[in-house]
C-alpha positions in Angstrom: 16.7 -8.6 10.6 14.6 -11.6 9.5 11.2 -11.5 9.8 8.7 -14.7 9.7 6.6 -14.0 6.4 4.7 -16.8 4.6 5.1 -15.6 1.1 2.3 -17.8 -0.8 -2.0 -17.4 0.7 -2.8 -19.4 3.4 -6.0 -21.4 2.0 -7.4 -22.7 5.3 -8.8 -19.4 7.3 -11.2 -17.0 6.8 -10.7 -15.1 4.3 -13.2 -12.1 4.7 -11.7 -11.8 8.2 -9.0 -8.8 9.0 -5.9 -10.6 9.9 -3.0 -9.9 12.0 -1.0 -12.9 11.1 2.7 -12.2 9.1 1.0 -13.7 5.8 -1.2 -11.3 5.7 1.9 -8.6 4.6 1.3 -10.5 1.3 -2.1 -11.8 1.4 -3.3 -8.3 1.3 -1.6 -6.9 -1.2 -3.1 -6.0 -4.9 -1.7 -4.3 -7.9 -3.1 -1.3 -9.7 -2.5 -1.3 -13.6 -4.1 1.6 -15.9 -2.9 4.3 -18.5 -0.6 5.8 -16.3 1.6 2.3 -15.4 1.6 0.1 -12.6 1.4 0.4 -8.8 0.2 -1.4 -5.9 -2.5 -1.4 -2.8 -3.9 -3.0 -0.4 -7.2 -4.4 1.0 -8.9 -3.3 4.2 -12.3 -4.6 3.4 -13.0 -7.2 0.8 -14.5 -4.3 -1.6 -11.8 -1.4 0.0 -8.6 -0.6 -1.5 -6.1 1.6 -0.1 -3.3 3.1 -2.0 -1.3 6.4 -3.1 -3.6 9.5 -4.2 -0.7 10.1 -6.8 -1.4 6.4 -7.9 -5.1 7.3 -8.9 -5.2 10.6 -9.6 -6.5 10.8 -12.8 -6.4 7.1 -13.6 -9.9 6.5 -11.7 -11.4 5.7 -15.2 -8.8 3.1 -16.3 -7.6 1.4 -12.8 -7.9 -1.8 -12.8 -7.5 -4.0 -9.6 -5.9 -7.9 -9.4 -4.8 -10.4 -7.1 -2.1 -12.7 -7.3 -4.1 -16.2 -8.3 -7.3 -14.6 -9.2 -8.2 -14.3 -12.8 -11.3 -11.6 -12.1 -10.3 -7.8 -12.6 -11.7 -5.2 -10.3 -12.5 -1.9 -11.2 -13.7 1.8 -9.6 -16.6 2.4 -8.4 -15.8 5.3 -6.0 -12.2 6.8 -6.0 -11.9 9.2 -2.4 -8.9 11.6 -3.0 -6.4 12.8 0.3 -4.2 14.8 -1.9 -2.2 16.1 1.2 -1.6 13.1 2.3 -1.0 11.2 -0.8 -3.7 8.6 0.2 -6.4 7.6 -2.4 -9.4 5.1 -0.7 -11.1 3.3 -3.5 -14.6 1.6 -3.5 -14.5 -1.6 -5.9 -17.0 -2.4 -8.5 -16.6 -6.3 -7.2 -15.4 -8.3 -4.5 -11.7 -9.5 -4.0 -11.4 -12.8 -2.0 -8.7 -12.3 0.2 -7.6 -11.5 3.3 -7.8 -7.5 4.7 -5.0 -5.9 6.3 -5.5 -4.0 9.7 -4.5 -0.1 10.0 -2.6 0.4 13.4 -4.8 3.2 15.0 -1.3 4.8 16.2 2.4 3.7 15.8 4.6 3.8 18.8 7.8 2.9 16.6 11.3 4.0 17.3 14.4 4.4 15.1 15.1 1.2 13.9 11.8 -0.7 14.4 11.4 -3.3 11.6 9.0 -2.8 9.3 8.0 -5.1 5.7 6.6 -3.8 2.6 5.0 -6.5 0.1 6.4 -6.3 -3.5 3.8 -7.2 -6.1 4.5 -4.3 -8.5 3.4 -5.4 -11.6 6.1 -6.1 -14.8 5.1 -5.8 -18.4 5.2 -3.3 -21.9 2.0 -2.9 -22.5 -1.1 -2.8 -19.4 -2.1 -6.4 -20.7 1.3 -7.8 -19.7 1.2 -6.2 -16.7 -2.1 -7.7 -15.6 -1.4 -10.9 -16.3 2.1 -10.7 -14.8 0.4 -9.6 -11.4 -2.3 -12.7 -11.6 0.4 -15.1 -12.1 4.1 -14.2 -11.3 5.6 -12.9 -7.8 8.6 -11.5 -7.5 11.4 -13.6 -5.4 11.5 -10.6 -3.1 7.7 -11.0 -2.2 9.0 -9.2 0.4 10.9 -6.1 1.0 12.5 -5.7 4.6 13.7 -2.8 6.4 13.2 -0.6 9.6 11.5 2.7 10.8 14.8 5.8 9.7 12.9 8.9 10.9 9.8 10.6 12.0 9.2 14.1 10.4 6.7 15.6 12.4 5.7 18.6 9.8 6.9 17.7 6.2 6.1 19.7 3.5 6.7 19.4 -0.4 5.5 19.0 -3.8 5.7 16.0 -5.9 7.1 18.0 -9.1 5.2 15.6 -11.9 2.4 15.9 -10.5 2.7 19.1 -8.3 0.7 17.4 -5.7 1.9 19.3 -2.2 2.5 17.2 0.8 1.9 18.2 4.4 1.8 16.5 7.8 3.7 14.1 9.6 4.9 11.6 7.7 7.9 9.1 8.2 10.8 7.4 6.5 11.7 4.0 5.9 14.7 1.8 4.8 12.5 -0.1 2.3 14.0 -0.3 -1.4 11.5 1.3 -3.5 11.3 0.4 -7.0 8.7 2.0 -9.7 5.6 0.5 -9.2 5.6 -0.1 -5.4 4.1 3.2 -4.8 1.0 2.6 -2.8 2.0 -0.3 -1.0 1.2 -1.0 2.7 4.5 -0.7 5.1 3.8 -2.8 8.2 4.9 -3.1 11.3 6.6 -6.4 11.4 5.8 -7.0 15.2 2.1 -6.8 14.9 1.6 -7.3 11.1 -0.6 -4.1 11.1 -0.6 -1.5 8.4 1.1 1.5 9.4 2.2 3.8 6.5 1.6 3.7 2.6 4.6 4.0 0.3 4.8 7.4 -0.9 7.6 8.9 -2.2 11.1 6.8 -3.1 14.4 8.0 -2.1 17.4 8.2 0.0 18.4 8.6 3.6 22.1 9.1 4.7 23.7 6.9 7.2 25.9 7.9 9.9 29.0 6.4 7.3 27.7 9.1 4.8 26.2 6.0 2.6 22.9 6.5 1.0 20.4 3.7 2.1 17.3 3.1 -0.2 14.4 4.7 1.6 10.3 5.3 1.3 8.3 8.0 2.7 5.0 7.7 4.1 2.0 9.2 6.3 2.0 8.3 9.6 -0.3 5.7 11.2 -2.8 7.9 12.9 -4.0 10.0 10.2 -4.1 7.1 7.7 -6.3 5.2 10.2 -8.5 8.6 10.5 -8.7 8.7 6.8 -9.9 5.1 6.1 -12.0 4.9 8.8 -13.8 8.3 7.3 -13.7 6.7 3.8 -15.5 3.5 4.8 -18.0 5.1 7.0 -18.5 7.3 3.7 -19.3 3.9 1.0 -21.3 1.6 4.2 -23.9 5.3 4.5 -23.8 6.1 0.5 -23.5 2.6 -1.1 -24.2 0.1 2.3 -20.3 -1.2 2.0 -18.2 -1.4 4.4 
């Protein structure tokens, strides 16, 4: 499967806009670094990032958000947590100048529909090294490609380390997810709109019986609902949208 993805930022366009060209898959991605480790997220507005709830749990005070090619570091101004959905919506203390992703109001994907996930997980043995890596380096596989493998209408599970219960409609995607990919956006490769957020890595079993690397994420409709609610809240409380 080939997805037409541009792997470098587009410099000649309005960076404030919500865009759905292929480059937004990587352009809207940010890296998250804190006391607990490193993870991923993505911009839905110049000052609002979406990531996984388990990424931000207990790390609101230490989390730092950085963008490839930009020296500035953004901190948390306000964080809204949705533990049953494993979603966090974060208002930053400063604007990040980059294109913003569009979240699909609903996803009509069928099994086998192509998806794409940015790979901006920072590497390093310390917080300082991870921050520098995220600002200056990119993975060779900057875009992870995959497909929708399974829809689960009534998912219920507990993340053992965090004791977070997940409930609701989730999807399984065949994207190889590694430590630090949690919180990354999963895009519909046909529309370049966000349809999920990387939550739990695992394996799905193919018809041949062989395991295939996969990642679990919330379904698009609920994700859209959460982000709309959070955006309205930030606008009303802080005048930021």
